Jmol script that loads the backbone (N, CA, C; Angstrom):
load data "model"
ATOM      1  N   MET A   1      40.662  -2.382 -62.362  1.00  0.00           N
ATOM      2  CA  MET A   1      41.090  -2.190 -61.120  1.00  0.00           C
ATOM      3  C   MET A   1      40.279  -1.078 -60.550  1.00  0.00           C
ATOM      4  N   ASP A   2      40.395   0.293 -61.300  1.00  0.00           N
ATOM      5  CA  ASP A   2      39.867   1.877 -60.523  1.00  0.00           C
ATOM      6  C   ASP A   2      38.205   1.129 -60.274  1.00  0.00           C
ATOM      7  N   SER A   3      37.628   1.146 -61.083  1.00  0.00           N
ATOM      8  CA  SER A   3      36.017   0.380 -60.292  1.00  0.00           C
ATOM      9  C   SER A   3      36.182  -0.427 -59.089  1.00  0.00           C
ATOM     10  N   LYS A   4      37.085  -1.504 -58.586  1.00  0.00           N
ATOM     11  CA  LYS A   4      37.247  -1.786 -57.451  1.00  0.00           C
ATOM     12  C   LYS A   4      37.467  -0.942 -56.459  1.00  0.00           C
ATOM     13  N   ASP A   5      38.405  -0.161 -56.185  1.00  0.00           N
ATOM     14  CA  ASP A   5      39.117   1.003 -55.877  1.00  0.00           C
ATOM     15  C   ASP A   5      38.121   2.082 -55.076  1.00  0.00           C
ATOM     16  N   LYS A   6      37.260   2.220 -56.679  1.00  0.00           N
ATOM     17  CA  LYS A   6      36.290   2.933 -56.403  1.00  0.00           C
ATOM     18  C   LYS A   6      34.746   2.711 -55.051  1.00  0.00           C
ATOM     19  N   VAL A   7      34.629   1.621 -55.472  1.00  0.00           N
ATOM     20  CA  VAL A   7      33.631   0.680 -54.414  1.00  0.00           C
ATOM     21  C   VAL A   7      34.060   0.802 -52.932  1.00  0.00           C
ATOM     22  N   ILE A   8      35.286  -0.012 -52.930  1.00  0.00           N
ATOM     23  CA  ILE A   8      35.768   0.042 -51.575  1.00  0.00           C
ATOM     24  C   ILE A   8      35.608   1.560 -50.763  1.00  0.00           C
ATOM     25  N   GLU A   9      36.110   1.934 -51.404  1.00  0.00           N
ATOM     26  CA  GLU A   9      36.028   3.545 -51.079  1.00  0.00           C
ATOM     27  C   GLU A   9      34.604   4.370 -50.490  1.00  0.00           C
ATOM     28  N   GLU A  10      33.701   4.167 -51.519  1.00  0.00           N
ATOM     29  CA  GLU A  10      32.386   3.823 -51.145  1.00  0.00           C
ATOM     30  C   GLU A  10      32.247   3.504 -49.923  1.00  0.00           C
ATOM     31  N   LEU A  11      32.386   1.633 -49.873  1.00  0.00           N
ATOM     32  CA  LEU A  11      32.414   0.871 -48.536  1.00  0.00           C
ATOM     33  C   LEU A  11      32.673   1.830 -47.357  1.00  0.00           C
ATOM     34  N   ARG A  12      33.677   2.090 -47.444  1.00  0.00           N
ATOM     35  CA  ARG A  12      34.524   2.748 -45.951  1.00  0.00           C
ATOM     36  C   ARG A  12      34.213   3.732 -45.682  1.00  0.00           C
ATOM     37  N   VAL A  13      33.781   4.786 -46.558  1.00  0.00           N
ATOM     38  CA  VAL A  13      32.645   6.171 -45.884  1.00  0.00           C
ATOM     39  C   VAL A  13      31.954   5.633 -45.769  1.00  0.00           C
ATOM     40  N   LEU A  14      30.860   4.656 -45.985  1.00  0.00           N
ATOM     41  CA  LEU A  14      29.501   4.017 -45.373  1.00  0.00           C
ATOM     42  C   LEU A  14      29.665   3.545 -44.417  1.00  0.00           C
ATOM     43  N   VAL A  15      30.689   2.976 -44.123  1.00  0.00           N
ATOM     44  CA  VAL A  15      31.039   1.648 -42.533  1.00  0.00           C
ATOM     45  C   VAL A  15      31.775   3.335 -41.454  1.00  0.00           C
ATOM     46  N   ALA A  16      32.387   4.347 -42.236  1.00  0.00           N
ATOM     47  CA  ALA A  16      32.489   5.256 -41.624  1.00  0.00           C
ATOM     48  C   ALA A  16      30.924   5.963 -40.773  1.00  0.00           C
ATOM     49  N   LYS A  17      30.292   6.356 -42.043  1.00  0.00           N
ATOM     50  CA  LYS A  17      28.615   7.224 -41.529  1.00  0.00           C
ATOM     51  C   LYS A  17      28.012   5.964 -40.405  1.00  0.00           C
ATOM     52  N   GLN A  18      27.937   4.969 -40.753  1.00  0.00           N
ATOM     53  CA  GLN A  18      27.034   3.966 -40.149  1.00  0.00           C
ATOM     54  C   GLN A  18      27.965   4.013 -38.176  1.00  0.00           C
ATOM     55  N   ALA A  19      29.419   3.741 -38.385  1.00  0.00           N
ATOM     56  CA  ALA A  19      29.681   3.643 -36.914  1.00  0.00           C
ATOM     57  C   ALA A  19      29.517   5.299 -36.464  1.00  0.00           C
ATOM     58  N   ALA A  20      29.616   6.618 -37.168  1.00  0.00           N
ATOM     59  CA  ALA A  20      29.041   7.527 -36.532  1.00  0.00           C
ATOM     60  C   ALA A  20      27.709   7.952 -35.790  1.00  0.00           C
ATOM     61  N   GLN A  21      26.867   6.509 -36.567  1.00  0.00           N
ATOM     62  CA  GLN A  21      25.624   7.385 -36.440  1.00  0.00           C
ATOM     63  C   GLN A  21      25.407   6.329 -34.668  1.00  0.00           C
ATOM     64  N   ILE A  22      26.272   5.001 -35.225  1.00  0.00           N
ATOM     65  CA  ILE A  22      26.075   3.610 -33.554  1.00  0.00           C
ATOM     66  C   ILE A  22      26.051   4.949 -32.768  1.00  0.00           C
ATOM     67  N   GLU A  23      27.623   5.475 -32.872  1.00  0.00           N
ATOM     68  CA  GLU A  23      27.990   6.408 -31.432  1.00  0.00           C
ATOM     69  C   GLU A  23      26.763   7.387 -31.125  1.00  0.00           C
ATOM     70  N   ARG A  24      26.432   7.790 -31.679  1.00  0.00           N
ATOM     71  CA  ARG A  24      25.345   8.652 -31.857  1.00  0.00           C
ATOM     72  C   ARG A  24      24.045   8.398 -30.814  1.00  0.00           C
ATOM     73  N   GLN A  25      23.560   6.883 -31.226  1.00  0.00           N
ATOM     74  CA  GLN A  25      22.910   6.296 -30.500  1.00  0.00           C
ATOM     75  C   GLN A  25      23.013   5.481 -29.923  1.00  0.00           C
ATOM     76  N   ALA A  26      24.229   4.849 -29.144  1.00  0.00           N
ATOM     77  CA  ALA A  26      24.465   4.906 -28.013  1.00  0.00           C
ATOM     78  C   ALA A  26      24.649   5.424 -27.227  1.00  0.00           C
ATOM     79  N   ALA A  27      24.969   6.775 -27.138  1.00  0.00           N
ATOM     80  CA  ALA A  27      24.803   8.231 -26.304  1.00  0.00           C
ATOM     81  C   ALA A  27      23.964   8.628 -26.465  1.00  0.00           C
ATOM     82  N   GLN A  28      22.297   8.320 -26.745  1.00  0.00           N
ATOM     83  CA  GLN A  28      21.449   8.970 -26.634  1.00  0.00           C
ATOM     84  C   GLN A  28      20.545   7.866 -25.663  1.00  0.00           C
ATOM     85  N   ILE A  29      20.779   6.491 -25.877  1.00  0.00           N
ATOM     86  CA  ILE A  29      20.774   5.309 -25.123  1.00  0.00           C
ATOM     87  C   ILE A  29      21.118   5.471 -23.869  1.00  0.00           C
ATOM     88  N   ASP A  30      22.793   6.203 -23.631  1.00  0.00           N
ATOM     89  CA  ASP A  30      22.994   6.021 -22.262  1.00  0.00           C
ATOM     90  C   ASP A  30      22.086   7.217 -21.858  1.00  0.00           C
ATOM     91  N   LYS A  31      22.075   8.521 -22.225  1.00  0.00           N
ATOM     92  CA  LYS A  31      21.338   9.474 -21.543  1.00  0.00           C
ATOM     93  C   LYS A  31      19.821   9.122 -21.233  1.00  0.00           C
ATOM     94  N   VAL A  32      18.796   8.579 -22.566  1.00  0.00           N
ATOM     95  CA  VAL A  32      17.772   7.981 -21.532  1.00  0.00           C
ATOM     96  C   VAL A  32      17.296   7.112 -20.921  1.00  0.00           C
ATOM     97  N   THR A  33      18.541   5.819 -20.280  1.00  0.00           N
ATOM     98  CA  THR A  33      18.848   4.889 -19.258  1.00  0.00           C
ATOM     99  C   THR A  33      18.939   5.618 -18.026  1.00  0.00           C
ATOM    100  N   SER A  34      20.094   6.164 -18.577  1.00  0.00           N
ATOM    101  CA  SER A  34      20.085   7.329 -16.669  1.00  0.00           C
ATOM    102  C   SER A  34      19.154   7.781 -16.445  1.00  0.00           C
ATOM    103  N   ARG A  35      18.512   8.576 -17.511  1.00  0.00           N
ATOM    104  CA  ARG A  35      16.893   9.261 -17.019  1.00  0.00           C
ATOM    105  C   ARG A  35      15.972   8.783 -16.240  1.00  0.00           C
ATOM    106  N   VAL A  36      15.866   6.886 -17.243  1.00  0.00           N
ATOM    107  CA  VAL A  36      14.927   6.308 -16.366  1.00  0.00           C
ATOM    108  C   VAL A  36      15.471   6.011 -14.977  1.00  0.00           C
ATOM    109  N   GLY A  37      16.166   5.157 -14.868  1.00  0.00           N
ATOM    110  CA  GLY A  37      16.687   5.374 -13.213  1.00  0.00           C
ATOM    111  C   GLY A  37      16.853   6.603 -12.683  1.00  0.00           C
ATOM    112  N   GLU A  38      17.064   7.213 -12.632  1.00  0.00           N
ATOM    113  CA  GLU A  38      16.612   8.554 -12.052  1.00  0.00           C
ATOM    114  C   GLU A  38      15.229   8.468 -11.126  1.00  0.00           C
ATOM    115  N   LEU A  39      14.535   8.371 -12.641  1.00  0.00           N
ATOM    116  CA  LEU A  39      12.689   8.528 -12.452  1.00  0.00           C
ATOM    117  C   LEU A  39      12.417   7.155 -11.297  1.00  0.00           C
ATOM    118  N   GLU A  40      12.922   6.108 -12.003  1.00  0.00           N
ATOM    119  CA  GLU A  40      12.536   4.973 -11.166  1.00  0.00           C
ATOM    120  C   GLU A  40      12.804   5.803  -9.541  1.00  0.00           C
ATOM    121  N   LEU A  41      13.960   5.985  -9.103  1.00  0.00           N
ATOM    122  CA  LEU A  41      14.191   6.790  -7.723  1.00  0.00           C
ATOM    123  C   LEU A  41      13.664   7.119  -7.549  1.00  0.00           C
ATOM    124  N   GLN A  42      12.662   8.177  -7.324  1.00  0.00           N
ATOM    125  CA  GLN A  42      12.168   9.754  -7.286  1.00  0.00           C
ATOM    126  C   GLN A  42      10.551   8.849  -6.453  1.00  0.00           C
ATOM    127  N   PRO A  43      10.364   7.989  -7.032  1.00  0.00           N
ATOM    128  CA  PRO A  43       9.008   7.657  -5.500  1.00  0.00           C
ATOM    129  C   PRO A  43       9.350   6.512  -4.896  1.00  0.00           C
ATOM    130  N   ALA A  44      10.631   6.024  -5.298  1.00  0.00           N
ATOM    131  CA  ALA A  44      11.310   5.238  -3.820  1.00  0.00           C
ATOM    132  C   ALA A  44      11.446   6.452  -2.725  1.00  0.00           C
ATOM    133  N   LYS A  45      11.974   7.221  -3.124  1.00  0.00           N
ATOM    134  CA  LYS A  45      12.740   8.111  -2.071  1.00  0.00           C
ATOM    135  C   LYS A  45      11.569   8.877  -1.621  1.00  0.00           C
ATOM    136  N   ALA A  46      10.646   9.258  -1.981  1.00  0.00           N
ATOM    137  CA  ALA A  46       9.672  10.184  -1.982  1.00  0.00           C
ATOM    138  C   ALA A  46       8.745   9.419  -0.918  1.00  0.00           C
ATOM    139  N   LYS A  47       8.649   7.965  -1.095  1.00  0.00           N
ATOM    140  CA  LYS A  47       7.813   6.947  -0.139  1.00  0.00           C
ATOM    141  C   LYS A  47       8.546   6.440   1.624  1.00  0.00           C
ATOM    142  N   LYS A  48      10.029   6.977   1.015  1.00  0.00           N
ATOM    143  CA  LYS A  48      10.539   6.573   2.827  1.00  0.00           C
ATOM    144  C   LYS A  48       9.931   7.128   3.090  1.00  0.00           C
ATOM    145  N   ASP A  49      10.026   6.531   4.644  1.00  0.00           N
ATOM    146  CA  ASP A  49       9.991   7.179   5.644  1.00  0.00           C
ATOM    147  C   ASP A  49      10.237   6.234   6.212  1.00  0.00           C
ATOM    148  N   SER A  50       9.672   6.478   8.390  1.00  0.00           N
ATOM    149  CA  SER A  50       9.879   5.295   9.205  1.00  0.00           C
ATOM    150  C   SER A  50       9.049   4.597   9.369  1.00  0.00           C
ATOM    151  N   THR A  51       7.990   4.557   8.920  1.00  0.00           N
ATOM    152  CA  THR A  51       6.986   3.052   8.345  1.00  0.00           C
ATOM    153  C   THR A  51       7.548   2.171   7.073  1.00  0.00           C
ATOM    154  N   THR A  52       8.311   2.665   6.429  1.00  0.00           N
ATOM    155  CA  THR A  52       8.266   1.718   5.039  1.00  0.00           C
ATOM    156  C   THR A  52      10.036   1.466   5.063  1.00  0.00           C
ATOM    157  N   SER A  53      10.888   2.234   6.578  1.00  0.00           N
ATOM    158  CA  SER A  53      12.516   1.515   6.243  1.00  0.00           C
ATOM    159  C   SER A  53      13.059   1.386   7.825  1.00  0.00           C
ATOM    160  N   SER A  54      13.880   1.794   7.493  1.00  0.00           N
ATOM    161  CA  SER A  54      14.261   1.453   9.204  1.00  0.00           C
ATOM    162  C   SER A  54      14.571   2.725   9.743  1.00  0.00           C
ATOM    163  N   LYS A  55      14.815   3.456   8.663  1.00  0.00           N
ATOM    164  CA  LYS A  55      15.085   4.558   9.826  1.00  0.00           C
ATOM    165  C   LYS A  55      13.854   5.081  10.709  1.00  0.00           C
ATOM    166  N   PRO A  56      14.780   5.924  11.561  1.00  0.00           N
ATOM    167  CA  PRO A  56      14.242   6.432  12.890  1.00  0.00           C
ATOM    168  C   PRO A  56      12.919   7.088  12.607  1.00  0.00           C
ATOM    169  N   PRO A  57      11.990   7.187  13.136  1.00  0.00           N
ATOM    170  CA  PRO A  57      11.025   8.056  13.309  1.00  0.00           C
ATOM    171  C   PRO A  57      11.364   9.295  13.337  1.00  0.00           C
ATOM    172  N   SER A  58      12.627  10.076  14.176  1.00  0.00           N
ATOM    173  CA  SER A  58      13.067  11.332  14.311  1.00  0.00           C
ATOM    174  C   SER A  58      13.529  12.030  13.353  1.00  0.00           C
ATOM    175  N   SER A  59      13.921  10.754  11.961  1.00  0.00           N
ATOM    176  CA  SER A  59      14.206  11.203  10.649  1.00  0.00           C
ATOM    177  C   SER A  59      13.283  11.791   9.406  1.00  0.00           C
ATOM    178  N   ASP A  60      11.874  11.489  10.309  1.00  0.00           N
ATOM    179  CA  ASP A  60      11.211  11.996   9.765  1.00  0.00           C
ATOM    180  C   ASP A  60      10.583  13.415   9.175  1.00  0.00           C
ATOM    181  N   ILE A  61      11.008  14.061   7.984  1.00  0.00           N
ATOM    182  CA  ILE A  61      10.742  15.249   7.363  1.00  0.00           C
ATOM    183  C   ILE A  61       9.134  15.661   8.344  1.00  0.00           C
ATOM    184  N   ALA A  62       8.322  15.281   7.481  1.00  0.00           N
ATOM    185  CA  ALA A  62       6.963  15.695   8.174  1.00  0.00           C
ATOM    186  C   ALA A  62       6.045  13.939   8.736  1.00  0.00           C
ATOM    187  N   LYS A  63       5.384  14.549   9.719  1.00  0.00           N
ATOM    188  CA  LYS A  63       4.605  13.418   9.852  1.00  0.00           C
ATOM    189  C   LYS A  63       3.986  12.386   9.108  1.00  0.00           C
ATOM    190  N   PRO A  64       3.797  10.999   8.683  1.00  0.00           N
ATOM    191  CA  PRO A  64       3.288   9.906   8.022  1.00  0.00           C
ATOM    192  C   PRO A  64       1.795  10.601   8.636  1.00  0.00           C
ATOM    193  N   LYS A  65       0.931  10.951   7.173  1.00  0.00           N
ATOM    194  CA  LYS A  65      -0.440  11.162   7.952  1.00  0.00           C
ATOM    195  C   LYS A  65      -1.468   9.475   7.772  1.00  0.00           C
ATOM    196  N   PRO A  66      -1.837   8.993   8.774  1.00  0.00           N
ATOM    197  CA  PRO A  66      -3.073   7.788   9.132  1.00  0.00           C
ATOM    198  C   PRO A  66      -3.577   7.704   8.560  1.00  0.00           C
ATOM    199  N   LYS A  67      -3.743   6.046   7.085  1.00  0.00           N
ATOM    200  CA  LYS A  67      -4.873   6.227   6.450  1.00  0.00           C
ATOM    201  C   LYS A  67      -6.338   6.398   7.246  1.00  0.00           C
ATOM    202  N   GLN A  68      -7.095   7.351   6.774  1.00  0.00           N
ATOM    203  CA  GLN A  68      -8.312   7.145   7.016  1.00  0.00           C
ATOM    204  C   GLN A  68      -9.399   6.123   6.410  1.00  0.00           C
ATOM    205  N   ARG A  69     -10.272   5.587   7.097  1.00  0.00           N
ATOM    206  CA  ARG A  69     -11.881   5.114   5.703  1.00  0.00           C
ATOM    207  C   ARG A  69     -12.424   6.124   5.713  1.00  0.00           C
ATOM    208  N   GLN A  70     -13.831   5.898   4.299  1.00  0.00           N
ATOM    209  CA  GLN A  70     -14.411   7.161   3.839  1.00  0.00           C
ATOM    210  C   GLN A  70     -15.080   6.397   4.345  1.00  0.00           C
ATOM    211  N   GLY A  71     -15.730   7.734   5.011  1.00  0.00           N
ATOM    212  CA  GLY A  71     -17.686   7.211   5.468  1.00  0.00           C
ATOM    213  C   GLY A  71     -17.372   7.186   6.423  1.00  0.00           C
ATOM    214  N   ARG A  72     -18.617   6.723   7.471  1.00  0.00           N
ATOM    215  CA  ARG A  72     -18.938   6.951   8.695  1.00  0.00           C
ATOM    216  C   ARG A  72     -17.879   5.475   9.556  1.00  0.00           C
ATOM    217  N   PRO A  73     -17.525   5.779  11.017  1.00  0.00           N
ATOM    218  CA  PRO A  73     -16.581   5.303  11.402  1.00  0.00           C
ATOM    219  C   PRO A  73     -18.234   3.902  11.458  1.00  0.00           C
ATOM    220  N   LYS A  74     -17.477   3.087  12.420  1.00  0.00           N
ATOM    221  CA  LYS A  74     -18.579   1.222  12.364  1.00  0.00           C
ATOM    222  C   LYS A  74     -18.493   1.576  13.576  1.00  0.00           C
ATOM    223  N   LYS A  75     -19.705   1.515  14.901  1.00  0.00           N
ATOM    224  CA  LYS A  75     -19.781   1.690  16.062  1.00  0.00           C
ATOM    225  C   LYS A  75     -19.595  -0.097  16.652  1.00  0.00           C
ATOM    226  N   ARG A  76     -18.544  -0.462  17.768  1.00  0.00           N
ATOM    227  CA  ARG A  76     -18.253  -1.887  18.469  1.00  0.00           C
ATOM    228  C   ARG A  76     -19.501  -2.278  18.486  1.00  0.00           C
ATOM    229  N   ARG A  77     -19.376  -3.610  18.018  1.00  0.00           N
ATOM    230  CA  ARG A  77     -20.802  -4.361  18.385  1.00  0.00           C
ATOM    231  C   ARG A  77     -20.708  -4.721  20.029  1.00  0.00           C
ATOM    232  N   GLN A  78     -21.964  -5.118  20.605  1.00  0.00           N
ATOM    233  CA  GLN A  78     -22.115  -5.384  21.588  1.00  0.00           C
ATOM    234  C   GLN A  78     -21.698  -6.901  22.161  1.00  0.00           C
ATOM    235  N   GLY A  79     -21.322  -6.918  22.673  1.00  0.00           N
ATOM    236  CA  GLY A  79     -20.713  -8.315  22.761  1.00  0.00           C
ATOM    237  C   GLY A  79     -19.448  -9.455  23.059  1.00  0.00           C
ATOM    238  N   GLY A  80     -19.629 -10.834  23.032  1.00  0.00           N
ATOM    239  CA  GLY A  80     -18.623 -10.917  22.808  1.00  0.00           C
ATOM    240  C   GLY A  80     -18.138 -11.688  21.116  1.00  0.00           C
ATOM    241  N   GLN A  81     -16.632 -12.084  21.252  1.00  0.00           N
ATOM    242  CA  GLN A  81     -16.537 -12.126  19.235  1.00  0.00           C
ATOM    243  C   GLN A  81     -17.680 -13.850  18.712  1.00  0.00           C
ATOM    244  N   THR A  82     -18.151 -13.058  17.359  1.00  0.00           N
ATOM    245  CA  THR A  82     -18.981 -13.970  16.911  1.00  0.00           C
ATOM    246  C   THR A  82     -18.326 -15.401  16.566  1.00  0.00           C
ATOM    247  N   GLY A  83     -19.202 -16.410  16.967  1.00  0.00           N
ATOM    248  CA  GLY A  83     -18.642 -17.883  16.529  1.00  0.00           C
ATOM    249  C   GLY A  83     -18.198 -18.676  17.910  1.00  0.00           C
ATOM    250  N   HIS A  84     -18.524 -17.598  19.196  1.00  0.00           N
ATOM    251  CA  HIS A  84     -18.041 -18.273  20.684  1.00  0.00           C
ATOM    252  C   HIS A  84     -19.074 -18.524  21.173  1.00  0.00           C
ATOM    253  N   GLU A  85     -18.857 -19.585  21.862  1.00  0.00           N
ATOM    254  CA  GLU A  85     -20.010 -20.188  22.564  1.00  0.00           C
ATOM    255  C   GLU A  85     -20.270 -19.264  23.777  1.00  0.00           C
ATOM    256  N   ARG A  86     -21.513 -19.206  24.533  1.00  0.00           N
ATOM    257  CA  ARG A  86     -22.209 -18.391  25.280  1.00  0.00           C
ATOM    258  C   ARG A  86     -21.808 -18.926  26.746  1.00  0.00           C
ATOM    259  N   HIS A  87     -21.469 -18.402  27.941  1.00  0.00           N
ATOM    260  CA  HIS A  87     -21.242 -18.629  28.959  1.00  0.00           C
ATOM    261  C   HIS A  87     -22.128 -17.951  30.127  1.00  0.00           C
ATOM    262  N   LEU A  88     -22.951 -19.422  30.290  1.00  0.00           N
ATOM    263  CA  LEU A  88     -24.433 -18.653  32.041  1.00  0.00           C
ATOM    264  C   LEU A  88     -24.499 -19.565  32.705  1.00  0.00           C
ATOM    265  N   ARG A  89     -25.086 -18.456  33.465  1.00  0.00           N
ATOM    266  CA  ARG A  89     -24.693 -19.809  34.859  1.00  0.00           C
ATOM    267  C   ARG A  89     -26.088 -20.458  35.006  1.00  0.00           C
ATOM    268  N   LYS A  90     -25.959 -21.326  35.635  1.00  0.00           N
ATOM    269  CA  LYS A  90     -27.359 -21.894  35.536  1.00  0.00           C
ATOM    270  C   LYS A  90     -27.996 -21.979  37.104  1.00  0.00           C
ATOM    271  N   PRO A  91     -29.629 -21.849  36.193  1.00  0.00           N
ATOM    272  CA  PRO A  91     -30.436 -21.391  37.063  1.00  0.00           C
ATOM    273  C   PRO A  91     -30.819 -22.254  38.515  1.00  0.00           C
ATOM    274  N   LEU A  92     -31.268 -21.758  39.333  1.00  0.00           N
ATOM    275  CA  LEU A  92     -30.907 -22.377  40.166  1.00  0.00           C
ATOM    276  C   LEU A  92     -32.049 -23.403  40.498  1.00  0.00           C
ATOM    277  N   PRO A  93     -32.627 -24.532  40.828  1.00  0.00           N
ATOM    278  CA  PRO A  93     -33.812 -25.621  40.485  1.00  0.00           C
ATOM    279  C   PRO A  93     -34.941 -24.805  41.562  1.00  0.00           C
ATOM    280  N   PRO A  94     -36.061 -25.370  41.455  1.00  0.00           N
ATOM    281  CA  PRO A  94     -37.502 -24.356  42.029  1.00  0.00           C
ATOM    282  C   PRO A  94     -37.371 -24.403  43.632  1.00  0.00           C
ATOM    283  N   GLU A  95     -36.924 -25.912  44.175  1.00  0.00           N
ATOM    284  CA  GLU A  95     -36.766 -25.826  45.520  1.00  0.00           C
ATOM    285  C   GLU A  95     -36.029 -25.385  46.165  1.00  0.00           C
ATOM    286  N   ALA A  96     -35.529 -24.591  45.273  1.00  0.00           N
ATOM    287  CA  ALA A  96     -33.801 -23.999  46.050  1.00  0.00           C
ATOM    288  C   ALA A  96     -34.465 -22.475  46.562  1.00  0.00           C
ATOM    289  N   LEU A  97     -35.823 -22.128  45.763  1.00  0.00           N
ATOM    290  CA  LEU A  97     -35.802 -21.111  46.150  1.00  0.00           C
ATOM    291  C   LEU A  97     -37.203 -20.934  47.577  1.00  0.00           C
ATOM    292  N   ASP A  98     -37.285 -20.021  47.969  1.00  0.00           N
ATOM    293  CA  ASP A  98     -37.734 -19.880  49.276  1.00  0.00           C
ATOM    294  C   ASP A  98     -38.805 -18.807  49.465  1.00  0.00           C
ATOM    295  N   LEU A  99     -38.565 -17.670  47.983  1.00  0.00           N
ATOM    296  CA  LEU A  99     -39.256 -16.312  48.113  1.00  0.00           C
ATOM    297  C   LEU A  99     -39.468 -15.993  46.675  1.00  0.00           C
ATOM    298  N   VAL A 100     -40.629 -15.869  45.763  1.00  0.00           N
ATOM    299  CA  VAL A 100     -40.686 -15.292  44.580  1.00  0.00           C
ATOM    300  C   VAL A 100     -41.789 -13.843  44.728  1.00  0.00           C
ATOM    301  N   HIS A 101     -40.730 -12.634  43.831  1.00  0.00           N
ATOM    302  CA  HIS A 101     -41.106 -11.476  43.983  1.00  0.00           C
ATOM    303  C   HIS A 101     -41.963 -11.101  42.513  1.00  0.00           C
ATOM    304  N   HIS A 102     -42.758 -10.906  42.223  1.00  0.00           N
ATOM    305  CA  HIS A 102     -43.372 -10.530  40.650  1.00  0.00           C
ATOM    306  C   HIS A 102     -42.906  -9.288  40.294  1.00  0.00           C
ATOM    307  N   ARG A 103     -42.482  -8.263  40.103  1.00  0.00           N
ATOM    308  CA  ARG A 103     -42.260  -6.439  39.795  1.00  0.00           C
ATOM    309  C   ARG A 103     -42.642  -6.594  38.316  1.00  0.00           C
ATOM    310  N   ARG A 104     -43.006  -5.279  38.302  1.00  0.00           N
ATOM    311  CA  ARG A 104     -43.683  -4.796  37.503  1.00  0.00           C
ATOM    312  C   ARG A 104     -42.894  -3.565  37.135  1.00  0.00           C
ATOM    313  N   ASP A 105     -42.174  -3.236  35.607  1.00  0.00           N
ATOM    314  CA  ASP A 105     -41.406  -1.810  35.942  1.00  0.00           C
ATOM    315  C   ASP A 105     -41.883  -1.014  35.685  1.00  0.00           C
ATOM    316  N   VAL A 106     -41.412   0.627  35.980  1.00  0.00           N
ATOM    317  CA  VAL A 106     -42.325   1.442  36.264  1.00  0.00           C
ATOM    318  C   VAL A 106     -42.581   2.072  34.939  1.00  0.00           C
ATOM    319  N   HIS A 107     -41.663   1.569  34.004  1.00  0.00           N
ATOM    320  CA  HIS A 107     -42.428   2.355  32.185  1.00  0.00           C
ATOM    321  C   HIS A 107     -43.991   1.446  32.018  1.00  0.00           C
ATOM    322  N   CYS A 108     -43.724   0.031  32.627  1.00  0.00           N
ATOM    323  CA  CYS A 108     -45.081  -0.333  32.128  1.00  0.00           C
ATOM    324  C   CYS A 108     -46.824  -0.017  32.933  1.00  0.00           C
ATOM    325  N   LEU A 109     -46.406   0.291  34.042  1.00  0.00           N
ATOM    326  CA  LEU A 109     -47.308   0.838  34.624  1.00  0.00           C
ATOM    327  C   LEU A 109     -47.831   1.950  33.777  1.00  0.00           C
ATOM    328  N   SER A 110     -46.395   3.387  33.243  1.00  0.00           N
ATOM    329  CA  SER A 110     -46.824   4.769  33.468  1.00  0.00           C
ATOM    330  C   SER A 110     -47.231   4.389  31.360  1.00  0.00           C
ATOM    331  N   HIS A 111     -47.184   3.445  31.007  1.00  0.00           N
ATOM    332  CA  HIS A 111     -48.065   2.981  29.277  1.00  0.00           C
ATOM    333  C   HIS A 111     -49.706   3.193  29.272  1.00  0.00           C
ATOM    334  N   ARG A 112     -50.105   2.036  30.467  1.00  0.00           N
ATOM    335  CA  ARG A 112     -51.243   1.725  30.203  1.00  0.00           C
ATOM    336  C   ARG A 112     -52.468   2.574  29.913  1.00  0.00           C
TER     337      ARG A 112
END
end "model"
wireframe off; spacefill off
backbone 0.3
color backbone group
């Protein structure tokens, strides 16, 4: 019976050591998970302003910078929207004309 008691005591010591180790590791995991939670909140807090939340603009610490496009700004194209049909006046019929003037532009005459 002496050997059984010795084995039982060794197992009790081993279980106590393992229990202490499990408690230390659980405490470390708790610290790590709380730190991860803090780090995840930091970017969310930093990006929160009136444009990304329901906060009023007066609560912004600094004005959000407008997004700027890289390179040259594009000029607006003249005319109507692409894909839309043109609307032009119908020309007068020739019998409705009583006088025709032929004109030349001043620039055309000066370049001869």
